[in-house]
C-alpha positions in Angstrom: -0.7 10.0 17.0 -2.4 10.2 20.4 -4.5 7.3 22.0 -7.6 9.6 22.4 -7.6 10.1 18.5 -8.1 6.4 17.2 -12.0 6.2 16.1 -13.5 2.5 16.0 -14.8 3.9 12.2 -10.8 4.0 11.1 -9.9 1.4 12.9 -12.0 -1.3 11.9 -12.5 -1.7 8.3 -14.3 -3.9 5.9 -12.8 -5.9 3.6 -13.7 -5.6 0.0 -12.9 -9.4 -1.1 -14.8 -11.2 1.9 -17.3 -8.4 3.5 -15.6 -9.5 6.7 -14.4 -6.8 9.2 -10.7 -6.3 9.5 -8.3 -4.8 11.8 -5.4 -3.7 10.0 -5.0 -7.1 7.9 -6.2 -9.5 10.2 -9.9 -10.8 10.6 -12.3 -9.1 13.2 -14.7 -11.8 14.9 -16.9 -10.4 17.2 -19.0 -12.9 19.7 -22.0 -12.6 22.0 -21.8 -12.5 25.4 -24.3 -15.5 26.0 -22.2 -17.9 23.5 -19.1 -16.3 25.8 -21.1 -17.5 29.1 -21.4 -20.8 28.0 -18.6 -21.2 26.7 -16.8 -20.4 30.1 -19.6 -22.6 32.0 -18.2 -25.2 30.1 -14.7 -25.2 30.6 -15.4 -24.5 34.3 -16.9 -27.6 34.6 -15.0 -30.2 32.1 -11.8 -28.5 33.6 -12.1 -26.9 36.6 -11.8 -23.2 37.7 -7.7 -23.2 37.8 -7.1 -24.6 34.4 -9.9 -22.7 32.8 -8.9 -19.4 34.0 -5.2 -20.5 33.0 -6.8 -21.1 29.6 -8.7 -17.3 29.5 -5.5 -16.2 30.7 -3.2 -17.5 27.9 -5.9 -16.6 25.2 -6.0 -13.2 26.5 -2.4 -12.8 26.5 -2.3 -13.6 22.4 -4.7 -11.3 21.8 -3.2 -8.7 23.9 0.1 -8.8 22.2 -1.6 -9.7 19.0 -3.4 -6.3 19.4 -0.3 -3.9 20.0 1.5 -5.5 17.1 -1.2 -4.6 15.2 -2.1 -1.6 16.2 1.4 -0.3 16.1 2.1 -1.4 12.4 -1.6 0.8 11.7 -0.5 3.9 13.6 2.6 6.1 14.2 2.2 6.9 18.0 3.7 9.9 19.6 5.3 7.8 21.9 5.6 4.1 23.7 3.2 5.9 26.0 0.4 6.9 24.0 0.8 3.3 22.4 0.0 2.0 25.8 -2.8 4.4 26.2 -3.9 3.3 22.8 -4.7 -0.3 24.9 -7.2 1.0 27.1 -9.1 2.8 24.5 -8.9 -0.2 22.4 -10.5 -2.5 25.6 -13.5 0.2 25.5 -14.1 -0.2 22.0 -14.1 -3.8 21.8 -16.8 -3.9 24.7 -14.5 -6.1 27.3 -14.2 -3.5 29.8 -14.2 0.4 30.6 -10.6 0.6 31.8 -9.0 3.8 33.2 -5.3 4.0 34.5 -4.5 6.5 38.0 -1.1 5.9 38.2 1.4 4.7 35.1 5.8 5.2 35.4 7.2 3.9 32.3 11.3 4.0 31.8 11.8 2.4 28.4 15.7 2.7 28.9 15.4 0.5 32.2 12.7 -1.7 30.3 10.8 -0.9 33.7 6.7 -0.2 34.0 4.2 0.6 36.8 0.7 1.0 36.5 -2.1 1.2 38.4 -6.0 1.3 36.9 -9.5 0.0 37.3 -12.3 -1.6 35.0 -15.8 -0.9 35.1 -18.6 -3.2 33.1 -16.1 -5.9 32.9 -16.8 -8.5 30.7 -15.8 -11.6 32.4 -17.4 -10.1 35.6 -20.6 -9.7 34.2 -20.3 -13.3 32.4 -19.5 -14.7 36.3 -21.9 -12.8 37.9 -24.7 -13.7 35.5 -23.7 -17.7 35.9 -22.9 -17.9 39.1 -22.6 -16.6 42.8 -20.5 -13.7 43.6 -16.9 -15.2 43.7 -14.2 -15.4 46.7 -11.0 -14.5 44.4 -11.1 -12.3 41.1 -12.4 -13.8 37.7 -11.3 -11.8 35.2 -8.3 -14.2 33.9 -8.6 -13.3 29.9 -8.4 -9.4 30.7 -5.8 -9.1 32.7 -4.0 -11.5 30.2 -4.6 -8.7 27.4 -3.4 -6.5 29.4 -0.1 -8.5 30.2 -0.1 -9.5 26.5 -0.3 -5.9 25.5 2.0 -4.1 27.5 4.6 -7.0 27.3 4.3 -6.4 23.4 5.1 -2.4 23.9 8.0 -2.7 26.1 9.6 -5.8 24.7 9.5 -7.5 28.0 7.6 -9.7 30.0 4.6 -7.5 32.2 2.9 -9.0 34.7 -0.5 -7.5 35.8 -2.8 -8.7 38.5 -6.3 -8.0 39.4 -6.1 -7.0 43.2 -10.3 -6.8 43.6 -13.2 -7.7 41.1 -16.1 -6.4 40.6 -17.5 -10.1 40.7 -16.7 -10.2 44.8 -19.1 -7.4 45.2 -16.6 -4.8 44.5 -18.0 -1.7 42.6 -14.8 -1.9 40.3 -12.3 -4.2 39.5 -8.6 -3.1 40.6 -5.6 -3.9 38.8 -2.0 -3.1 38.9 0.8 -4.0 36.2 4.9 -4.0 36.3 7.6 -5.7 34.4 8.8 -8.9 36.1 12.0 -7.2 37.8 9.2 -4.9 39.9 7.4 -7.5 40.9 10.4 -9.7 41.8 9.6 -12.6 39.8 11.2 -14.7 37.5 10.5 -15.0 34.0 10.8 -18.7 33.2 8.7 -19.2 36.6 5.7 -17.0 35.3 6.1 -18.4 31.9 5.9 -22.3 33.7 3.0 -21.1 35.8 1.2 -19.6 32.6 2.4 -22.0 30.1 3.2 -19.1 27.5 5.8 -18.6 25.2 8.9 -16.6 25.5 7.8 -13.0 25.0 10.6 -12.6 21.4 9.2 -15.9 19.9 5.5 -14.4 20.1 6.0 -11.4 18.6 8.5 -12.8 16.1 5.6 -15.0 15.0 2.7 -12.7 15.5 4.9 -10.4 13.1 5.4 -13.3 10.1 1.8 -14.0 10.8 0.8 -10.1 9.9 3.3 -9.7 7.1 1.4 -12.9 5.5 -2.3 -11.4 6.6 -0.9 -8.1 4.9 0.5 -10.1 1.5 -2.7 -12.3 1.2 -4.6 -9.2 1.7 -2.2 -7.4 -1.3 -3.0 -10.6 -3.5 -6.7 -10.4 -3.2 -6.8 -6.5 -3.6 -4.5 -7.4 -7.1 -7.2 -9.8 -8.0 -10.5 -8.0 -7.2 -8.6 -4.8 -9.7 -7.6 -8.0 -12.3 -11.9 -9.1 -11.8 -13.1 -5.2 -12.1 -10.5 -5.0 -15.6 -12.0 -8.7 -17.0 -15.4 -7.3 -16.1 -15.1 -4.0 -18.8 -17.2 -6.9 -21.1 -17.6 -5.5 -24.8 -20.3 -7.2 -27.0 -18.8 -8.8 -30.3 -18.6 -6.6 -32.9 -17.6 -7.6 -36.4 -15.5 -5.1 -37.6 -13.1 -5.1 -34.7 -10.8 -7.9 -33.4 -8.6 -7.2 -30.2 -6.9 -9.4 -27.5 -5.3 -6.4 -25.3 -7.2 -4.9 -21.7 -6.1 -1.9 -22.9 -7.8 -2.0 -26.4 -11.1 -3.4 -24.3 -11.1 -0.7 -21.7 -11.0 1.9 -25.1 -13.8 0.2 -26.7 -15.9 0.1 -23.5 -15.0 3.7 -22.8 -16.3 4.4 -26.5 -19.3 2.6 -25.9 -20.4 4.6 -23.2 -19.6 7.3 -24.6 -21.6 6.8 -27.4 -25.0 6.5 -25.5 -24.8 9.9 -25.2 -25.3 13.2 -27.7 -21.0 14.4 -26.6 -18.9 15.5 -29.2 -15.9 13.4 -29.3 -12.4 14.0 -30.9 -10.4 10.6 -31.9 -6.6 11.0 -32.6 -4.1 9.1 -33.5 -1.3 8.3 -36.0 -2.3 6.8 -39.4 -3.1 3.2 -39.2 -4.3 3.2 -36.0 -7.9 3.2 -36.1 -9.3 6.1 -35.5 -12.1 5.3 -38.4 -12.7 2.2 -36.8 -13.0 3.4 -33.5 -15.5 5.9 -35.1 -18.0 3.5 -37.1 -17.9 1.4 -33.9 -19.1 4.3 -31.3 -21.5 5.2 -34.6 -23.2 1.7 -34.3 -23.8 2.2 -30.8 -25.6 5.4 -31.0 -28.7 7.0 -31.3 -27.8 7.9 -35.1 -27.1 4.2 -36.0 -28.3 3.8 -39.4 -28.3 7.5 -40.4 -25.0 9.6 -41.5 
C-alpha cells in the first residue's frame, strides 16, 4: 500500500460498543484550538517556556510513536519509505500541519535517515500567534516531538527532528530537518536526558502491549455485542413450546417473522423433532389464526 492511498473515512471508524471514534483499536480524541491554546498558556505561565516545551515535545514523541505503531498494524505498506510518508499524510488528516518533504534519504540496513521539509498552517505556530507576539525562536515543540517519535518507530532507532525556522517567528513556513542521531553526531543517552524520554525499545514494547490489550478489549466488546444481539431475540411466551437453547429461540424468532407474511413454508425434520409444534406456533401468529 502507498501512503497516498490513506483515506480518513477508512482510518477513523466508530466503535459500535461506545460510539467513540477509533484509530485502529485505540480511542481517537479531538480538542478545539481554543482549549489547546488555554493549555499552552497555562503551562507556559506555571512552568516557564523551557519546561513547558519539553512537556509538549514528550507528548508529541509519544503520540508520534503510537501513531506509527498503530498505522503500521492497520496497513501493509509497500516499504518503510511509504510508512514514513504516511506520517506526513496523517499529520494533515488530524489537523496538526500541512507537511511537505523536499529531500529524504533512508537506509534501513544501516539504520540511517536524513530528511528536510517544511510545514504550513502549523497548529502550534497558529496557537502561539493567537496569544503572543512573534517569537524569537521556533515554537513547534509538540510537532517536532511527534515527527521524531514517528520516524523513530519506523526506523527502530532514535531520530531527532529539529525546527530550523518557524512561522511564529514571522517566517512564511516552518522548516524542519530530521536525522538519526549518528547523522547529528549526538549520543542517544544525552538526547534522552535532555528531553526526558524513555529508550526507544522500551517505548515500542509498551506501545505494542497497549495496542494488543486494546485489540483484546475491542474483540471482547464485539463478542458481548453479538451475545446481546442474540439475547435480544425475545419471543413472547407460548404455552405450546418450552425451550432453553439460544438456537431454538432464534428459530422461533424467524418463524414469528415469517408468520406475518403470506409465504408458503416447508418445515422439515425427523419424526419427533417438533414440526407440528412449530407449524401450530406459526399458525397462531399469522393472520389465519382461528381459521383452518
